[in-house]
C-alpha positions in Angstrom: 58.3 -12.5 46.4 55.2 -14.4 47.4 54.4 -11.8 50.0 54.6 -9.0 47.4 52.4 -11.0 45.0 49.9 -11.6 47.7 49.8 -7.9 48.6 49.3 -7.1 44.9 46.4 -9.5 44.6 44.8 -8.2 47.8 45.2 -4.6 46.7 43.6 -5.4 43.3 40.7 -7.2 45.0 40.1 -4.3 47.4 40.2 -1.8 44.6 37.7 -3.7 42.5 35.5 -4.2 45.6 35.5 -0.4 46.3 34.7 0.4 42.6 31.8 -2.1 42.7 30.5 -0.6 45.9 30.7 3.0 44.5 28.9 2.0 41.3 26.1 0.3 43.3 25.7 3.5 45.3 26.1 6.1 42.6 25.5 4.2 39.4 22.2 2.6 40.2 20.4 5.1 37.9 22.5 4.3 34.8 23.4 0.7 35.2 21.1 -2.4 34.9 19.7 -4.1 38.0 20.6 -7.8 37.9 18.1 -8.5 40.7 15.2 -7.5 38.4 15.6 -10.9 36.6 15.4 -14.6 37.5 16.6 -17.6 35.6 14.0 -19.5 33.6 14.5 -23.0 32.1 12.4 -22.3 29.0 13.1 -18.6 28.0 16.5 -18.2 29.8 15.4 -15.2 32.0 12.2 -13.7 33.2 11.3 -10.5 35.0 11.2 -11.2 38.8 7.5 -11.5 39.9 6.6 -8.8 42.4 9.8 -6.8 41.9 9.6 -3.0 42.4 12.2 -0.4 42.2 14.0 2.0 39.8 15.6 0.7 36.6 17.6 3.2 34.6 16.1 6.1 36.5 12.5 4.9 35.8 10.1 3.3 38.3 9.5 -0.3 37.4 6.9 -2.6 38.9 6.5 -6.2 37.9 3.2 -8.0 38.4 2.8 -11.5 40.0 3.2 -13.2 36.6 6.5 -11.5 35.8 5.3 -8.8 33.4 5.7 -5.0 33.5 2.0 -4.8 33.3 -0.9 -4.2 35.7 -2.2 -7.4 37.3 -4.1 -9.4 34.7 -5.7 -12.8 34.9 -5.0 -15.6 32.4 -8.8 -15.9 31.8 -10.0 -13.2 29.4 -13.2 -11.5 30.5 -16.2 -11.6 28.2 -16.4 -8.7 25.7 -12.6 -8.2 25.7 -10.3 -7.9 22.7 -6.9 -8.8 24.1 -3.6 -8.1 22.4 -0.4 -9.7 23.6 2.7 -7.6 22.7 6.0 -9.5 22.7 9.3 -7.8 22.4 12.4 -6.5 24.0 13.3 -3.1 25.7 11.3 -1.2 23.0 8.2 -3.0 24.1 9.1 -3.0 27.8 9.4 0.8 27.7 13.1 1.3 28.5 13.8 4.3 30.7 10.1 5.3 30.6 7.2 5.1 33.1 5.0 2.2 32.2 2.1 4.3 31.0 4.4 5.9 28.5 5.5 2.5 27.0 4.1 2.0 23.6 1.8 -1.0 24.5 0.0 1.1 27.1 -0.2 4.2 24.9 -1.6 2.1 22.1 -4.2 0.6 24.5 -5.5 4.0 25.3 -5.6 5.0 21.6 -7.4 1.8 20.6 -9.9 2.1 23.4 -10.7 5.7 22.6 -11.1 4.9 18.9 -13.3 1.9 19.7 -15.5 4.0 21.9 -15.8 6.7 19.2 -17.1 4.3 16.7 -19.5 2.5 19.1 -17.4 -0.6 19.5 -18.3 -1.8 23.1 -15.5 -4.3 23.4 -12.9 -3.7 26.1 -9.4 -3.3 24.6 -6.5 -4.8 26.5 -2.8 -4.7 25.5 -0.5 -6.9 27.6 3.0 -5.7 27.8 5.1 -8.8 27.6 8.3 -7.0 26.7 11.6 -8.0 28.5 14.8 -6.0 28.2 17.3 -8.0 26.1 14.9 -10.6 24.6 15.6 -11.8 21.1 13.0 -13.4 18.8 13.8 -17.0 19.9 13.0 -16.1 23.5 9.8 -14.4 22.5 8.7 -17.5 20.7 9.6 -19.7 23.7 7.7 -17.3 26.0 4.6 -17.4 23.8 4.7 -21.2 23.7 5.1 -21.7 27.5 3.2 -18.7 28.9 1.7 -16.3 26.3 -1.1 -18.5 25.0 -2.5 -18.9 28.5 -3.9 -15.3 28.2 -6.1 -16.3 25.2 -5.0 -13.3 23.1 -7.1 -12.3 20.1 -4.0 -10.9 18.4 -0.2 -11.4 19.0 2.3 -8.6 18.2 5.9 -9.6 17.6 7.9 -6.5 17.8 11.1 -7.1 15.9 14.0 -4.8 16.8 16.6 -5.4 14.0 19.6 -4.1 15.9 19.9 -7.1 18.2 17.0 -9.5 17.8 19.3 -11.8 15.9 21.6 -12.3 18.9 20.2 -15.8 19.6 20.0 -15.2 23.4 18.2 -18.5 24.0 21.3 -20.4 22.8 23.4 -18.6 25.3 21.0 -19.5 28.1 21.0 -23.1 26.9 24.8 -23.1 27.4 24.3 -22.0 31.0 21.8 -24.8 31.5 24.4 -27.3 30.3 26.8 -26.0 32.9 24.2 -26.3 35.6 23.6 -29.9 34.6 27.4 -30.6 35.1 27.4 -28.9 38.5 25.6 -25.8 39.9 28.9 -24.4 41.2 30.2 -24.2 37.7 27.2 -22.2 36.7 27.6 -19.8 39.7 31.3 -19.2 38.7 30.3 -18.6 35.1 27.5 -16.2 35.9 29.2 -14.3 38.7 30.6 -11.5 36.4 27.1 -10.8 35.0 26.0 -9.7 38.5 28.7 -7.1 38.8 27.9 -3.4 38.2 31.6 -3.0 37.3 31.3 -5.4 34.4 28.4 -3.4 32.9 30.3 -0.2 33.4 33.4 -1.5 31.7 31.3 -2.8 28.7 29.7 0.6 28.3 33.1 2.4 28.6 34.6 0.0 26.0 31.8 0.8 23.6 32.2 4.5 24.1 36.0 4.4 23.6 35.5 2.3 20.4 33.2 5.0 19.0 35.5 7.8 19.9 38.5 6.0 18.5 36.6 5.5 15.3 35.8 9.1 15.1 39.4 10.1 15.4 40.4 7.6 12.7 37.7 8.9 10.3 38.6 12.5 11.0 42.3 11.8 10.4 41.6 9.8 7.2 39.4 12.6 5.9 42.2 15.1 6.3 44.4 12.9 4.2 41.6 12.7 1.6 40.9 9.0 2.1 38.0 7.0 3.5 38.6 4.8 6.6 35.8 2.2 6.4 37.1 0.4 9.5 36.9 3.6 11.5 33.5 4.3 10.2 32.3 0.8 11.2 33.5 1.5 14.8 31.6 4.8 14.9 28.4 3.5 13.3 28.5 0.1 15.2 27.2 -1.7 12.1 24.9 -4.4 13.4 23.8 -6.0 10.1 26.5 -8.7 10.1 24.0 -11.4 11.2 21.7 -10.7 8.3 22.9 -13.5 6.0 21.5 -16.9 5.2 23.2 -19.6 7.4 24.2 -17.2 10.2 23.2 -18.8 13.5 21.4 -15.7 14.7 19.4 -15.2 11.5 18.4 -18.9 11.3 17.2 -18.7 14.9 14.9 -15.8 13.9 13.5 -17.8 11.0 12.9 -20.8 13.2 11.3 -18.7 15.9 8.9 -17.1 13.4 7.8 -20.5 12.2 7.4 -21.7 15.8 5.2 -18.7 16.5 3.2 -19.4 13.3 2.6 -23.0 14.3 1.2 -21.9 17.7 -0.9 -19.2 16.0 -2.4 -21.8 13.6 -3.1 -24.1 16.5 -4.9 -21.4 18.5 -6.6 -19.7 15.5 -5.0 -16.3 16.4 -3.5 -13.8 13.9 0.1 -12.6 14.4 1.4 -9.2 13.3 5.2 -8.8 13.1 6.2 -5.2 13.5 9.6 -4.2 12.1 10.9 -1.4 14.4 13.5 1.0 13.1 17.0 1.8 14.2 16.1 5.4 15.1 19.5 6.6 16.3 20.3 7.8 12.8 17.1 7.5 10.6 18.8 8.6 7.4 21.6 6.1 7.8 19.1 3.4 8.6 17.0 4.3 5.5 19.9 4.5 3.1 22.2 1.7 4.3 20.7 -0.7 6.7 17.0 -0.9 5.8 17.6 -1.9 2.2 19.7 -4.9 3.4 17.7 -6.2 6.3 14.0 -5.3 5.4 13.7 -7.7 2.4 15.1 -10.6 4.5 12.8 -9.9 7.4 9.8 -9.5 5.1 10.6 -12.8 3.3 11.0 -14.6 6.6 7.7 -13.3 7.9 6.0 -14.2 4.7 7.6 -17.7 4.7 6.1 -18.2 8.2 2.7 -17.0 7.0 2.4 -14.1 9.5 1.2 -10.5 9.1 3.9 -7.8 8.6 4.1 -4.1 9.2 7.3 -2.0 8.6 7.6 1.2 10.6 10.5 2.7 8.5 8.1 5.0 6.5 6.5 6.2 9.8 9.8 7.5 11.1 11.0 9.1 7.8 9.7 12.6 8.9 12.1 12.6 11.8 15.3 12.3 9.8 17.7 14.8 11.3 15.3 15.5 14.1 16.0 12.3 16.1 16.5 14.3 19.3 12.8 15.0 19.4 11.8 11.3 19.6 14.8 9.6 21.3 15.7 9.5 25.0 18.8 11.7 25.2 19.8 10.9 21.7 20.3 7.3 22.6 18.9 4.2 20.8 15.6 4.1 22.6 12.6 6.4 22.1 11.3 8.9 24.6 7.6 9.1 25.4 6.9 11.0 22.1 8.8 8.3 20.1 6.8 5.5 21.7 3.7 7.5 21.0 4.6 7.5 17.3 4.9 3.7 17.3 1.6 3.4 19.3 -0.3 5.5 16.8 1.1 3.8 13.7 0.7 0.2 15.0 -2.7 1.0 16.5 -3.9 2.3 13.2 -2.7 -0.8 11.4 -4.4 -3.1 14.0 -7.6 -1.2 13.5 -7.5 -1.5 9.7 -6.6 -5.2 9.7 -8.4 -6.6 12.7 -10.9 -4.3 14.4 -12.9 -2.3 11.9 -16.1 -4.0 10.4 -14.4 -3.8 6.9 -11.1 -5.3 8.0 -10.1 -8.5 6.3 -9.9 -10.5 9.5 -13.5 -9.6 10.4 -14.6 -10.3 6.8 -13.1 -13.7 6.9 -14.8 -14.6 10.2 -18.2 -13.3 9.0 -18.1 -14.5 5.4 -19.4 -11.2 4.2 -17.4 -9.6 1.4 -17.2 -5.8 1.6 -16.8 -3.5 -1.4 -13.4 -3.6 -3.0 -12.8 0.0 -2.1 -13.1 -0.8 1.6 -10.5 -3.6 1.4 -8.1 -1.4 -0.5 -7.6 0.7 2.7 -6.2 -2.4 4.5 -2.9 -2.4 2.7 0.2 -1.6 4.8 2.3 1.5 3.8 5.1 0.5 1.5 
């Protein structure tokens, strides 16, 4: 009996080990690379300094300070206007070459526009995006590291699908385990280093969506609506958007933390509400009306600038395949270009043009009312 049980356990272990090995050999292009990240006591995880390789079939190089950005000193050169872009995979440039990520595309657009109008300042945009970051981690990064770059403007790119996941809280739980004993942490974190775990999570998500579609289709034939099946298909992510929810309250706290640092350093902050571009019509009709007023109110409560990209993406309703990477949730190079153009234009109007409100406040010169009227964000 014990011998048979032992053989069963051994067979299961060998099977799992073989599957893990095959995934590492053949799945490296479609599964995350755990070695790209290192633990960090402040922000939970950081990009590994000096790392170079392929992540999701795109070449990734991390500089010596742990950013997917060309090497850049903390000290800002004279005559430079420096923008620090905080965010998650949408800022990092998921599945894209780094020059196609939206911060770098925006840097090129802003530099060309500045040169065309005779602005001799050098424009720098620092890509501080990290895959998986939530707003609380971005606030922690800004506090511990971001201000060292002396930015003239901080961008907080808010991706509403998962920025309420309160990732920092999860990493704090890991720190508590480490404090009890490092071995406990190693045991707890071991599954996160397995390719097999990532594969099973993705397979589970896909099966849920397919099962939901079958339920919705069957219900439609009976002339009824299956809301539960539709929720499985749509993967409704708006549950955290309610007052008192831990994830949402973490967002509000993080924005206030960012605002406190901005006030201390005398630097403006612009919060950019990114869209859920997987289904732009659904986002516009069902999700945006729920989450946008809450995000706008939280940003306003913190006293930060705000820019909503939902109107920018409206022309691509039903044409998402033109701007998304293989119809998934992340943009392709063209989609990132749309963000770069819209956010760059907003930055110019607000902070870079001689008639912008920020420049006026610094100079004390009031421009004509007609000039200021152009600074309003699209509604």
